[in-house]
DSSP file (Angstrom, degrees, kcal/mol; ACC not computed):
  #  RESIDUE AA STRUCTURE BP1 BP2  ACC     N-H-->O    O-->H-N    N-H-->O    O-->H-N    TCO  KAPPA ALPHA  PHI   PSI    X-CA   Y-CA   Z-CA
    1    1 A M              0   0    0      0, 0.0     2,-0.0     0, 0.0     0, 0.0   0.000 360.0 360.0 360.0 142.7    0.0    0.0    0.0
    2    2 A A        -     0   0    0      1,-0.0     0, 0.0     0, 0.0     0, 0.0  -0.345 360.0-166.2 -66.6 143.1    1.2    3.5   -0.8
    3    3 A H        -     0   0    0     -2,-0.0     2,-0.1     0, 0.0    -1,-0.0  -0.975  19.3-125.7-134.2 118.1    2.6    5.5    2.1
    4    4 A P        -     0   0    0      0, 0.0     3,-0.1     0, 0.0     4,-0.0  -0.373  10.8-160.0 -68.0 138.6    3.2    9.3    1.8
    5    5 A K  S    S+     0   0    0      1,-0.1     2,-0.3    -2,-0.1     0, 0.0   0.759  76.9  30.8 -85.2 -27.4    6.8   10.5    2.7
    6    6 A H  S    S-     0   0    0      0, 0.0     2,-0.2     0, 0.0    -1,-0.1  -0.938  88.7-102.4-132.4 153.6    5.7   14.1    3.3
    7    7 A K        -     0   0    0     -2,-0.3     2,-0.6    -3,-0.1    -2,-0.0  -0.525  30.6-134.8 -71.5 137.1    2.6   15.8    4.6
    8    8 A V        -     0   0    0     -2,-0.2    -1,-0.0     4,-0.0     5,-0.0  -0.859  26.4-126.1 -92.8 121.5    0.4   17.4    2.0
    9    9 A S     >  -     0   0    0     -2,-0.6     4,-2.5     1,-0.1     5,-0.2  -0.213  15.9-115.9 -66.5 158.2   -0.6   20.8    3.2
   10   10 A S  H  > S+     0   0    0      1,-0.2     4,-2.5     2,-0.2     5,-0.2   0.849 115.5  53.9 -64.7 -33.2   -4.3   21.7    3.3
   11   11 A T  H  > S+     0   0    0      2,-0.2     4,-2.2     1,-0.2    -1,-0.2   0.935 110.4  45.3 -65.8 -45.7   -3.7   24.4    0.7
   12   12 A R  H  > S+     0   0    0      2,-0.2     4,-1.5     1,-0.2    -2,-0.2   0.899 114.2  49.3 -65.3 -40.6   -2.1   22.0   -1.8
   13   13 A R  H  X S+     0   0    0     -4,-2.5     4,-1.1     1,-0.2    -2,-0.2   0.925 112.1  48.0 -62.8 -45.2   -4.8   19.4   -1.2
   14   14 A D  H  < S+     0   0    0     -4,-2.5     4,-0.5     1,-0.2    -2,-0.2   0.848 106.9  56.4 -67.7 -34.2   -7.6   22.0   -1.7
   15   15 A K  H >< S+     0   0    0     -4,-2.2     3,-0.8     1,-0.2     4,-0.3   0.876 105.8  52.1 -62.8 -36.6   -6.0   23.3   -4.9
   16   16 A R  H 3< S+     0   0    0     -4,-1.5     3,-0.5     1,-0.2    -1,-0.2   0.822 110.0  49.0 -67.1 -31.4   -6.1   19.8   -6.3
   17   17 A R  T >< S+     0   0    0     -4,-1.1     3,-1.1     1,-0.2    -1,-0.2   0.437  84.2  91.8 -90.0  -0.4   -9.8   19.5   -5.4
   18   18 A T  T <  S+     0   0    0     -3,-0.8    -1,-0.2    -4,-0.5    -2,-0.1   0.734  75.4  63.7 -70.8 -22.3  -11.0   22.8   -7.0
   19   19 A H  T 3  S+     0   0    0     -3,-0.5     2,-0.4    -4,-0.3    -1,-0.2   0.579  77.0 104.4 -81.8  -8.8  -11.8   21.4  -10.5
   20   20 A Y    <   -     0   0    0     -3,-1.1     2,-0.5    -4,-0.1    -3,-0.0  -0.589  53.9-163.4 -76.8 128.2  -14.6   19.1   -9.2
   21   21 A K        -     0   0    0     -2,-0.4    -2,-0.1     1,-0.1    -3,-0.0  -0.959   9.6-175.1-114.6 117.7  -18.1   20.4  -10.0
   22   22 A A        +     0   0    0     -2,-0.5     2,-0.3     2,-0.1    -1,-0.1   0.812  65.8  59.2 -81.4 -30.9  -20.9   18.7   -7.9
   23   23 A A  S    S-     0   0    0      3,-0.0     3,-0.0     1,-0.0     0, 0.0  -0.732  82.3-119.0-106.0 149.4  -23.8   20.4   -9.6
   24   24 A V        -     0   0    0     -2,-0.3     3,-0.1     1,-0.1    -2,-0.1  -0.647  44.6-100.5 -78.1 137.6  -24.9   20.4  -13.3
   25   25 A P        -     0   0    0      0, 0.0     2,-0.2     0, 0.0    -1,-0.1  -0.287  40.6-106.7 -62.3 146.2  -24.9   23.9  -14.8
   26   26 A T        -     0   0    0     -3,-0.0    13,-1.5     1,-0.0     2,-0.3  -0.529  33.3-151.3 -77.3 135.3  -28.3   25.6  -15.0
   27   27 A L  E     -A   38   0A   0     -2,-0.2     2,-0.3    11,-0.2    11,-0.2  -0.792  13.4-176.4-107.6 150.7  -29.9   25.8  -18.4
   28   28 A A  E     -A   37   0A   0      9,-3.1     9,-3.1    -2,-0.3     2,-0.4  -0.845  27.0-110.2-133.3 170.6  -32.3   28.5  -19.7
   29   29 A T  E     -A   36   0A   0     -2,-0.3     7,-0.2     7,-0.2     2,-0.2  -0.882  35.3-110.4-105.9 141.1  -34.2   29.0  -22.9
   30   30 A C     >  -     0   0    0      5,-2.9     4,-1.0    -2,-0.4    19,-0.0  -0.466  16.9-145.2 -67.7 132.9  -33.3   31.9  -25.3
   31   31 A S  T  4 S+     0   0    0     -2,-0.2    -1,-0.1     1,-0.1    18,-0.0   0.715  96.4  45.2 -73.0 -19.3  -36.0   34.6  -25.3
   32   32 A N  T  4 S+     0   0    0      3,-0.1    -1,-0.1    16,-0.1    -2,-0.0   0.924 133.7   6.1 -89.1 -52.0  -35.3   35.3  -29.0
   33   33 A C  T  4 S-     0   0    0      2,-0.1    -2,-0.1    15,-0.1    -1,-0.0   0.591  90.4-120.8-113.6 -13.9  -35.1   31.8  -30.6
   34   34 A G     <  +     0   0    0     -4,-1.0    -3,-0.1     1,-0.2     2,-0.1   0.550  59.6 145.7  86.7   7.1  -36.0   29.4  -27.8
   35   35 A A        -     0   0    0     -6,-0.1    -5,-2.9     1,-0.1     2,-0.4  -0.371  58.2 -99.6 -74.6 158.0  -32.8   27.4  -27.9
   36   36 A T  E     +A   29   0A   0     -7,-0.2     2,-0.3    -2,-0.1    -7,-0.2  -0.671  50.3 176.4 -80.4 129.0  -31.3   26.0  -24.7
   37   37 A V  E     -A   28   0A   0     -9,-3.1    -9,-3.1    -2,-0.4     2,-0.2  -0.964  33.2-111.0-135.5 146.4  -28.5   28.2  -23.4
   38   38 A L  E >   -A   27   0A   0     -2,-0.3     3,-1.0   -11,-0.2   -11,-0.2  -0.509  51.9 -92.3 -69.7 147.1  -26.3   28.2  -20.3
   39   39 A Y  T 3  S+     0   0    0    -13,-1.5    -1,-0.1     1,-0.2     3,-0.1  -0.290 108.2  15.7 -59.8 146.3  -27.0   31.1  -17.9
   40   40 A H  T 3  S+     0   0    0      1,-0.2     2,-0.3    -3,-0.1    -1,-0.2   0.776 104.7 111.7  61.2  31.8  -25.0   34.3  -18.4
   41   41 A R  S <  S-     0   0    0     -3,-1.0    -1,-0.2     0, 0.0     2,-0.2  -0.946  73.8-105.1-131.1 153.2  -23.9   33.3  -21.9
   42   42 A V        -     0   0    0     -2,-0.3     7,-0.2     7,-0.1    -4,-0.2  -0.539  46.1-102.7 -72.5 141.3  -24.7   34.5  -25.4
   43   43 A C     >  -     0   0    0      5,-2.4     4,-1.7    -2,-0.2    12,-0.1  -0.516  24.8-151.9 -66.7 124.6  -27.0   32.3  -27.4
   44   44 A P  T  4 S+     0   0    0      0, 0.0    -1,-0.2     0, 0.0    -7,-0.1   0.726  90.8  53.3 -71.6 -19.5  -24.9   30.3  -29.8
   45   45 A E  T  4 S+     0   0    0      3,-0.1    -2,-0.0     1,-0.1    -3,-0.0   0.942 129.4   7.1 -80.4 -50.0  -27.9   30.0  -32.3
   46   46 A C  T  4 S-     0   0    0      2,-0.1    11,-0.3    11,-0.0     9,-0.1   0.610  91.1-121.9-113.5 -15.5  -28.9   33.6  -32.7
   47   47 A G     <  +     0   0    0     -4,-1.7     7,-2.7     1,-0.3     8,-2.0   0.621  62.5 139.0  85.5  12.6  -26.3   35.6  -30.9
   48   48 A Y  E     -B   53   0B   0      5,-0.2    -5,-2.4     6,-0.2     2,-0.3  -0.650  30.3-174.4 -93.2 148.9  -28.7   37.4  -28.5
   49   49 A Y  E >  S-B   52   0B   0      3,-2.7     3,-1.4    -2,-0.3    -7,-0.1  -0.944  73.6 -15.3-141.3 120.5  -28.0   38.0  -24.8
   50   50 A R  T 3  S-     0   0    0     -2,-0.3     3,-0.1     1,-0.3    -8,-0.0   0.863 129.0 -50.6  53.6  43.0  -30.8   39.5  -22.5
   51   51 A G  T 3  S+     0   0    0      1,-0.2     2,-0.3     0, 0.0    -1,-0.3   0.473 119.9  97.2  83.0   2.1  -32.9   40.6  -25.5
   52   52 A R  E <  S-B   49   0B   0     -3,-1.4    -3,-2.7    -5,-0.0     2,-0.5  -0.893  81.7-101.9-123.8 154.4  -30.1   42.4  -27.3
   53   53 A V  E     +B   48   0B   0     -2,-0.3    -5,-0.2    -5,-0.2     3,-0.1  -0.619  42.0 165.3 -73.5 122.0  -27.8   41.4  -30.2
   54   54 A A        +     0   0    0     -7,-2.7     2,-0.4    -2,-0.5    -6,-0.2   0.737  69.2  26.5-104.7 -36.0  -24.4   40.6  -28.7
   55   55 A I  S    S-     0   0    0     -8,-2.0     2,-0.5   -12,-0.1    -1,-0.4  -0.997  80.5-126.0-131.1 130.0  -22.9   38.8  -31.7
   56   56 A E        -     0   0    0     -2,-0.4     2,-0.4    -3,-0.1    -9,-0.1  -0.647  27.6-159.7 -75.6 121.1  -23.8   39.4  -35.3
   57   57 A K        -     0   0    0     -2,-0.5     2,-0.2   -11,-0.3   -12,-0.0  -0.836  17.9-119.4-101.6 140.8  -24.7   36.1  -36.9
   58   58 A K        -     0   0    0     -2,-0.4     2,-0.3     1,-0.1    -1,-0.0  -0.570  27.5-118.0 -76.9 139.4  -24.7   35.7  -40.7
   59   59 A A              0   0    0     -2,-0.2    -1,-0.1     1,-0.1     0, 0.0  -0.602 360.0 360.0 -77.3 135.1  -28.0   34.8  -42.3
   60   60 A E              0   0    0     -2,-0.3    -1,-0.1     0, 0.0    -2,-0.0   0.450 360.0 360.0 -94.6 360.0  -27.9   31.4  -44.1
């Protein structure tokens, strides 16, 4: 069985554990196009954020 040679400080241990995410990110629907979007992000489908154009999307 592995046996540590040195004590791992609480700061170093906590830094290692910071990347773990326990909760699934909250999703919302875009008010413009109705696509599913992460909160506080620009809609990847239409480019709108909070009812305003944030990114100009080219018309296909």
